[in-house]
C-alpha positions as CSV (number, residue, x, y, z in Angstrom):
1,M,210.1,26.2,19.2
2,S,209.2,22.9,17.5
3,S,206.2,22.9,15.2
4,S,202.9,21.2,16.1
5,T,203.2,19.0,13.0
6,A,206.6,17.7,14.0
7,L,205.4,17.1,17.5
8,G,202.4,15.2,16.1
9,E,204.6,13.0,14.0
10,R,206.9,12.2,16.9
11,E,204.0,11.4,19.2
12,S,202.3,9.1,16.8
13,G,205.4,7.0,16.4
14,R,206.2,6.4,20.1
15,N,203.9,3.4,20.5
16,G,202.2,5.0,23.5
17,A,205.4,6.2,25.2
18,A,203.9,9.6,25.5
19,K,201.6,8.4,28.2
20,A,204.6,8.4,30.5
21,K,206.1,11.7,31.6
22,Q,208.2,13.1,28.7
23,Q,211.5,14.7,29.5
24,R,211.8,18.2,28.0
25,I,214.9,19.6,26.5
26,L,215.6,23.2,25.5
27,I,218.1,23.9,22.7
28,I,219.7,27.4,22.4
29,D,221.7,27.5,19.2
30,D,221.9,30.2,16.4
31,E,222.5,27.6,13.6
32,A,219.1,26.4,12.2
33,G,220.7,23.2,10.8
34,I,222.1,22.3,14.2
35,R,218.7,22.9,15.9
36,D,216.9,20.8,13.3
37,S,219.4,18.0,13.6
38,L,219.2,17.9,17.3
39,E,215.4,18.1,17.3
40,T,215.2,15.1,14.9
41,L,217.7,13.1,17.0
42,L,216.1,13.9,20.3
43,G,212.5,13.5,19.0
44,L,213.3,10.0,17.8
45,E,214.5,9.2,21.3
46,G,211.2,10.3,22.9
47,F,212.3,13.7,24.2
48,D,210.0,16.8,23.9
49,V,212.1,19.6,22.3
50,D,211.8,23.4,22.4
51,M,214.3,25.6,20.5
52,A,215.6,29.2,20.5
53,P,218.0,30.9,18.1
54,E,219.6,33.2,20.7
55,G,219.8,33.9,24.4
56,V,216.9,36.2,25.1
57,A,214.4,33.9,23.4
58,G,215.8,31.0,25.4
59,L,215.5,32.9,28.7
60,N,211.9,33.7,27.8
61,L,211.2,30.0,27.3
62,L,212.8,29.2,30.7
63,T,210.6,31.7,32.5
64,S,207.4,30.0,31.3
65,N,208.5,26.3,31.0
66,V,210.2,23.6,33.1
67,Y,212.9,21.6,31.3
68,D,214.9,18.6,32.2
69,L,218.1,19.7,30.3
70,L,219.5,22.6,28.3
71,L,221.8,22.3,25.3
72,L,223.5,25.6,25.0
73,D,225.8,26.8,22.2
74,L,228.9,28.5,23.3
75,S,229.0,31.0,20.4
76,L,225.7,32.9,20.3
77,P,224.9,36.3,18.8
78,G,225.0,39.0,21.5
79,E,225.8,37.2,24.8
80,S,227.9,34.1,24.5
81,G,226.8,30.9,26.1
82,I,229.2,31.3,29.0
83,E,228.0,34.9,29.6
84,L,224.4,33.6,29.4
85,L,224.9,30.7,31.8
86,P,224.8,32.7,35.1
87,R,221.4,34.1,34.1
88,I,220.1,30.7,33.2
89,K,221.3,29.3,36.6
90,A,219.5,32.2,38.3
91,L,216.2,31.2,36.6
92,A,216.7,27.4,36.9
93,P,219.5,26.6,39.5
94,E,219.0,22.8,39.2
95,L,218.8,22.6,35.4
96,P,221.7,20.6,33.9
97,V,223.3,22.4,31.1
98,I,225.5,20.8,28.4
99,M,227.6,23.3,26.4
100,I,228.1,22.8,22.6
101,T,230.9,24.3,20.6
102,A,233.0,23.9,17.6
103,Y,236.1,25.1,19.5
104,G,236.6,22.9,22.6
105,T,239.7,24.5,24.1
106,V,240.7,23.7,27.7
107,G,240.0,27.3,28.7
108,N,236.4,27.0,27.4
109,V,235.8,23.8,29.2
110,V,237.1,25.2,32.5
111,D,235.1,28.4,32.1
112,A,231.9,26.5,31.3
113,M,232.3,24.0,34.1
114,S,233.1,26.8,36.6
115,A,230.0,28.6,35.5
116,G,227.9,25.5,36.3
117,A,227.8,23.5,33.1
118,A,227.2,19.8,33.6
119,N,229.2,18.7,30.5
120,F,230.8,20.0,27.3
121,I,230.6,18.5,23.9
122,Q,232.3,19.5,20.6
123,K,230.9,19.7,17.1
124,P,230.6,17.4,15.2
125,W,229.4,15.1,17.9
126,D,228.8,11.4,18.0
127,N,225.1,10.8,18.3
128,E,225.3,7.9,20.7
129,K,227.8,9.7,23.0
130,L,225.6,12.8,23.0
131,L,222.5,10.8,23.9
132,A,224.5,9.0,26.6
133,D,225.7,12.3,28.0
134,I,222.2,13.8,28.0
135,R,220.7,10.8,29.8
136,A,223.6,10.8,32.3
137,A,223.2,14.5,33.0
138,I,219.4,14.2,33.5
139,G,219.9,11.1,35.7
140,R,222.4,12.9,37.9
141,S,220.0,15.9,38.2
142,E,217.1,13.7,39.1
143,A,219.3,11.8,41.7
144,E,220.3,15.1,43.3
145,Q,216.7,16.2,43.5
146,E,215.8,12.8,44.9
147,V,218.3,13.3,47.7
148,V,216.8,16.6,48.6
149,H,213.2,15.2,48.6
150,L,214.2,12.1,50.4
151,K,215.9,14.0,53.2
152,R,213.0,16.3,53.6
153,A,210.6,13.3,53.8
154,L,212.7,11.5,56.3
155,K,213.1,14.6,58.5
156,Q,209.3,14.9,58.6
157,R,209.0,11.3,59.7
158,S,212.1,11.1,62.0
159,S,215.8,11.9,62.4
160,F,218.1,9.9,60.1
161,E,221.0,12.3,59.9
162,N,223.7,11.3,57.4
163,I,221.9,8.1,56.4
164,V,221.3,8.1,52.7
165,G,219.4,5.5,50.7
166,K,216.3,5.0,48.6
167,S,216.6,1.3,47.9
168,E,214.0,-1.1,49.2
169,P,216.4,-2.6,51.9
170,M,217.1,0.9,53.2
171,L,213.4,2.0,53.2
172,R,212.5,-1.1,55.1
173,L,215.4,-0.3,57.6
174,F,214.1,3.3,58.0
175,D,210.6,1.9,58.9
176,T,212.1,-0.6,61.3
177,V,214.1,2.1,63.1
178,A,211.1,4.4,63.3
179,Q,209.1,1.5,64.8
180,I,211.6,0.3,67.4
181,A,213.1,3.6,68.5
182,P,210.4,4.6,71.0
183,S,210.7,1.3,73.0
184,R,213.1,0.4,75.8
185,S,214.2,-2.9,74.2
186,T,217.8,-3.9,73.6
187,V,218.8,-3.9,69.9
188,L,221.4,-6.0,68.2
189,I,222.7,-4.5,64.9
190,Q,224.5,-6.9,62.6
191,G,226.2,-6.1,59.4
192,E,229.6,-6.1,57.6
193,S,232.2,-3.5,58.5
194,G,231.5,-0.1,57.0
195,T,227.8,-0.5,56.6
196,G,227.0,2.3,59.1
197,K,226.0,0.4,62.3
198,E,226.8,3.4,64.5
199,L,224.7,5.7,62.3
200,I,221.7,3.4,62.7
201,A,222.3,3.2,66.5
202,R,222.3,7.1,66.6
203,A,219.1,7.2,64.6
204,I,217.4,4.8,67.0
205,H,218.5,7.0,69.9
206,A,217.6,10.3,68.1
207,N,214.0,9.0,67.5
208,S,213.6,7.7,71.1
209,P,212.3,9.4,74.2
210,R,215.9,9.4,75.4
211,R,217.0,11.7,72.6
212,D,217.8,14.5,75.0
213,K,220.0,12.2,77.2
214,P,223.5,11.0,76.4
215,F,224.4,8.7,73.5
216,I,227.7,7.0,74.5
217,P,229.5,4.9,71.9
218,V,232.3,2.6,72.8
219,N,234.2,0.3,70.5
220,T,234.7,-2.7,72.8
221,G,237.1,-4.2,70.3
222,A,239.5,-1.2,70.5
223,V,239.7,-1.2,74.3
224,P,242.2,-3.6,75.8
225,S,240.4,-6.4,77.7
226,D,242.1,-5.5,81.0
227,L,240.8,-1.9,80.8
228,L,237.3,-2.6,79.4
229,E,235.8,-3.4,82.8
230,S,237.0,-0.1,84.2
231,T,235.9,1.8,81.1
232,L,232.4,0.4,81.3
233,F,231.8,0.2,85.0
234,G,234.2,2.7,86.5
235,H,236.5,2.2,89.4
236,E,237.2,3.3,93.0
237,R,240.3,5.0,94.1
238,G,243.0,2.4,94.8
239,A,241.3,-0.3,92.8
240,F,244.6,-0.8,90.9
241,T,248.0,0.8,90.8
242,S,247.1,3.8,88.6
243,A,243.6,4.4,90.1
244,V,244.6,7.6,92.0
245,A,240.9,8.8,92.0
246,S,237.5,7.3,91.6
247,K,236.1,7.5,88.1
248,K,232.6,7.0,86.6
249,G,232.2,4.3,84.0
250,L,230.3,4.7,80.7
251,F,227.2,3.0,82.2
252,E,227.0,5.8,84.7
253,V,227.7,8.4,82.1
254,A,224.9,7.0,79.9
255,D,222.3,6.9,82.7
256,Q,218.8,7.7,81.2
257,G,220.4,7.5,77.8
258,T,221.8,5.0,75.3
259,L,225.0,3.0,75.5
260,F,226.2,1.7,72.1
261,L,228.5,-1.3,72.4
262,D,230.2,-1.8,69.1
263,E,232.1,-5.0,68.1
264,I,230.6,-6.8,71.1
265,G,231.6,-10.1,69.5
266,T,235.2,-9.4,70.5
267,M,234.5,-9.4,74.3
268,T,236.0,-12.0,76.5
269,M,233.7,-14.6,78.1
270,D,234.4,-13.0,81.5
271,M,233.2,-9.5,80.3
272,Q,230.2,-11.1,78.6
273,A,229.1,-12.5,82.0
274,K,229.3,-9.0,83.6
275,I,227.4,-7.4,80.7
276,L,224.7,-10.0,81.0
277,R,224.2,-9.2,84.7
278,V,223.7,-5.5,83.9
279,L,221.2,-6.4,81.2
280,Q,219.3,-8.6,83.6
281,D,219.4,-6.6,86.8
282,R,220.4,-3.1,85.6
283,R,222.9,-3.2,88.5
284,F,226.7,-3.2,88.6
285,M,229.6,-2.4,90.9
286,R,232.5,-0.2,90.1
287,L,235.9,-2.0,90.0
288,G,237.2,-2.2,93.5
289,G,233.8,-1.1,94.9
290,T,231.5,-2.7,97.4
291,Q,228.2,-0.9,96.7
292,E,225.9,-1.8,93.8
293,M,224.8,1.0,91.6
294,Q,221.5,1.0,89.5
295,V,221.2,2.7,86.1
296,D,218.6,3.1,83.4
297,V,220.5,2.6,80.2
298,R,219.3,1.3,76.9
299,I,221.8,-1.0,75.3
300,I,222.3,-1.1,71.5
301,A,225.0,-3.6,70.5
302,A,226.6,-4.1,67.1
303,T,228.8,-6.7,65.5
304,N,230.2,-7.7,62.2
305,V,230.7,-11.3,63.5
306,P,227.7,-13.7,63.1
307,L,226.9,-14.1,66.8
308,A,224.8,-17.2,66.3
309,Q,227.8,-19.0,64.8
310,A,230.0,-17.6,67.6
311,V,227.6,-19.2,70.1
312,K,227.9,-22.6,68.3
313,D,231.7,-22.3,68.3
314,G,231.7,-21.6,72.0
315,R,233.1,-18.0,71.6
316,F,230.0,-16.2,72.8
317,R,227.6,-16.8,75.6
318,E,224.2,-18.2,74.5
319,D,222.3,-16.4,77.3
320,L,223.9,-13.1,76.4
321,F,223.1,-13.5,72.8
322,Y,219.4,-14.0,73.5
323,R,219.5,-11.0,75.9
324,L,221.0,-8.8,73.1
325,N,218.9,-10.3,70.3
326,V,215.6,-8.9,71.5
327,I,215.3,-6.8,68.4
328,A,217.6,-7.7,65.5
329,V,218.5,-5.2,62.8
330,E,220.4,-6.5,59.8
331,L,222.3,-3.9,57.7
332,P,222.6,-4.7,54.0
333,P,226.0,-4.5,52.4
334,L,226.4,-1.9,49.7
335,R,226.7,-4.5,46.9
336,N,223.1,-5.5,47.7
337,R,221.8,-1.9,47.4
338,K,223.7,-0.5,44.5
339,E,220.9,1.8,43.5
340,D,222.0,3.9,46.5
341,I,225.5,4.5,45.1
342,P,224.7,7.7,43.1
343,L,222.9,9.2,46.1
344,L,225.7,8.3,48.5
345,A,228.3,9.6,46.0
346,L,226.5,13.0,45.7
347,H,226.1,13.2,49.4
348,Y,229.8,12.7,50.2
349,L,231.0,14.8,47.2
350,H,229.0,17.7,48.6
351,H,230.1,17.0,52.2
352,Y,233.8,17.0,51.5
353,A,233.7,19.8,49.0
354,L,232.0,22.0,51.6
355,E,234.4,20.8,54.3
356,N,237.4,21.8,52.1
357,G,235.9,25.0,50.8
358,F,235.6,23.7,47.2
359,Q,232.8,23.8,44.6
360,T,231.0,20.5,44.6
361,P,232.4,18.5,41.6
362,E,230.4,16.6,39.1
363,L,230.6,12.8,38.8
364,T,231.0,11.8,35.2
365,S,229.0,8.9,33.7
366,D,232.2,6.9,33.2
367,A,233.2,7.3,36.9
368,L,229.7,6.4,38.0
369,R,229.7,3.3,35.8
370,V,233.0,2.2,37.4
371,M,231.5,2.7,40.8
372,M,228.3,0.7,39.9
373,D,230.4,-2.2,38.6
374,Y,232.5,-2.4,41.8
375,D,231.4,-4.7,44.7
376,W,232.5,-2.3,47.6
377,P,233.9,-4.9,50.1
378,G,234.5,-1.9,52.5
379,N,230.9,-0.8,52.0
380,V,229.7,2.8,52.6
381,R,232.9,3.7,54.5
382,E,235.0,2.7,51.4
383,L,232.7,4.8,49.2
384,E,233.0,7.7,51.5
385,N,236.8,7.5,51.5
386,A,236.8,7.3,47.7
387,M,234.7,10.4,47.4
388,E,236.9,12.3,49.8
389,R,240.0,11.3,47.9
390,S,238.4,12.4,44.6
391,V,237.4,15.8,46.0
392,V,240.9,16.5,47.3
393,L,242.7,15.3,44.1
394,A,240.3,16.9,41.6
395,T,241.9,19.6,39.4
396,S,238.6,20.3,37.5
397,P,234.9,20.3,38.3
398,L,234.6,16.8,37.0
399,I,235.3,13.5,38.8
400,T,236.6,11.1,36.2
401,P,237.5,7.4,36.6
402,D,241.2,8.2,36.9
403,L,240.5,10.1,40.2
404,L,238.9,6.9,41.7
405,P,241.1,4.5,43.8
406,T,243.0,2.0,41.7
407,Q,241.1,-1.0,43.2
408,L,237.8,0.4,41.8
409,R,239.1,0.9,38.3
410,G,240.8,-2.5,38.1
411,T,239.9,-4.4,35.0
412,T,236.3,-3.0,35.0
413,Y,237.2,0.3,33.5
414,S,239.5,-1.1,30.9
415,T,236.6,-3.0,29.3
416,T,234.1,-0.2,29.2
417,M,235.0,0.7,25.7
418,L,234.1,-2.7,24.4
419,E,230.9,-2.7,26.4
420,Q,229.8,0.8,25.2
421,R,231.0,1.0,21.7
422,A,230.5,-1.5,18.9
423,D,233.5,0.0,17.0
424,A,236.0,-0.4,19.9
425,S,238.6,-2.9,19.1
426,L,241.1,-4.7,21.3
427,F,243.7,-2.2,20.2
428,D,241.5,0.6,21.4
429,V,241.2,-1.0,24.8
430,I,244.9,-1.6,25.1
431,E,245.6,2.0,24.0
432,D,243.2,3.2,26.6
433,I,244.9,1.1,29.4
434,E,248.3,2.4,28.3
435,R,247.1,6.0,28.4
436,R,245.8,5.6,31.9
437,I,248.9,3.9,33.2
438,I,251.2,6.6,31.8
439,A,248.9,9.4,33.1
440,D,248.7,7.8,36.5
441,R,252.5,7.5,36.8
442,L,253.0,11.1,35.6
443,E,250.6,12.3,38.3
444,R,252.4,10.3,40.9
445,C,255.7,11.8,39.7
446,N,254.3,15.3,39.9
447,W,254.4,15.4,36.1
448,N,258.2,15.0,36.0
449,Q,258.6,13.1,32.7
450,T,262.3,12.2,33.4
451,E,261.3,10.5,36.6
452,A,258.4,8.7,34.8
453,S,260.6,7.5,32.0
454,E,263.1,6.1,34.6
455,Y,260.2,4.3,36.3
456,F,259.1,2.7,33.0
457,R,262.7,2.0,32.0
458,I,262.2,3.6,28.6
459,P,264.1,6.6,27.0
460,L,262.6,10.0,27.7
461,S,262.1,10.5,23.9
462,T,260.0,7.3,23.8
463,L,257.8,8.5,26.6
464,N,257.4,11.9,24.9
465,Q,256.2,10.1,21.7
466,K,253.7,8.0,23.7
467,I,252.4,11.1,25.4
468,K,251.8,12.8,22.1
469,R,250.3,9.7,20.4
470,L,248.0,9.0,23.3
471,N,246.9,12.7,23.6
472,I,247.8,12.9,27.3
473,E,247.5,16.4,28.6
474,V,250.6,17.2,30.5
475,R,250.1,19.4,33.5
476,K,252.5,21.9,35.0
477,R,254.7,20.6,37.8
478,N,254.0,21.8,41.3
479,R,257.3,23.5,42.5
480,D,256.2,23.8,46.1
């Protein structure tokens, strides 16, 4: 454990930083020189450091202290770091662990990650990279805990299933939903495609007195205009050629509940007039019918088209717009709430890992940086698809930038070396781009080097030289 003198020296030099909560790091390493070096480095960065020379002493510290991160040596006297890791996880399941070793073989990395390590670094390390990895691991751990606490808090207040966010725009949205849900008022949800309009509509219904009644969603833009009237209002037998029997429409099915009309901006003017009448009188007739029917349905409409502009352009009825726009809810695009990206990524990684029977993979700091730099024109839906793809394609417990869709990586990732490292040259960046292009093509070719060389129009020997020079790890081909 660090001495009181050393702690006093560190605290006196932090210019009051100790007033804030200090992050605590435990180091388990049998080399005194390594422990001292790490203590000095981490102490200068404002971390509170405890140390142990072997596993048992480290476990004793874990039983009586709470830490934000553990640096664990792979080669320890007695139990190795990998053998010790399950016991550590039993004591502190959420504690991020970074393994340290002088022998960073692929087997060691796989074993450590499979046992629950957050990262793996090799001696001798680069101080800046080590500090970046430590901060990233602590940040991910805090984000995971925040997801858990946020969901618990939201469940106590109301039901917001599958809606993830801690940003100011989302917290305001949660408050709005909780406030308007108990009313009978019509709601108009506006926002770009992929922002989660149906999720918000479901949350409004789930927090309303109608929660035990039907929630019926209908994508009005996906139903042909000549079938939409029958879909919404139903029809009587013989109303048209294929109407061999009477059928209820969705307004009847949703009676006492909620009808969610998505993409309402795509409706024809004729259908808009019929929807307006239902909103005004709560009455309608089945197609081909003669008797009016009355229903008690709450309408929630959604659109990615600015309806106010559509009214000006003559494409949407002004009276219907005002009927729908009783309570307006605007969903923020993902680019305007980027602080939610880590939470959303963790949520979908866990969801799709569970769905596929996989262990939940870890998002590397490089991959997260690429995601934070991207503008997400497809919003949350695009992020969800990216995480599903990454889970399915991952061959290790780590999600690295190369597993992200090409449009995310673009030019952003190719410049991260210059942004992060003062010693990175243009040659380094070009080499990094070349490495990723070749590795991506090899993966697409199922690691068939002959096929890849033909694609690049270079001799196989040249490709082999590039693979060796760029340290590309060639995987075994799948023969299935």
